[in-house]
C-alpha positions, 0 to 999 in steps of 0.5 A: 500500500505504501510503496514509496520512499516518502512514506504515507503520501497515498492514504487510502480510505476504505469504507464498507458499502453498508456504512454508506447506506447507513449514513444515507438512511440516517440522513433520510431519517433526520430530514423526515424521509422515512420511506427512503431510510427503510429502503436503505435498511432493507437493502442492507438486510437483503444483502445480508440474507435477512428478510425485509422489515416494514417499520413506520415511525421514525423512532422504530426505524432509528432503533432498527438502524442502530441495531443493524449497525451494532450487528454489523460491527459485531460480525 
């Protein structure tokens, strides 16, 4: 990764696609767009082999988002 004489001039940032979807879902929730937040959460769930969920309230969706983040970190 750092094959140069100067050191770390090539600093690559690596982020999981699921984390990008989590960030987008959280932004959707903050702006009141619950439908798109659930789309992102369900996209992550389907990629992980889990069934889709249908949640309505912003609090329920935020709890599910936090739960999915915790489950993803523990893997």
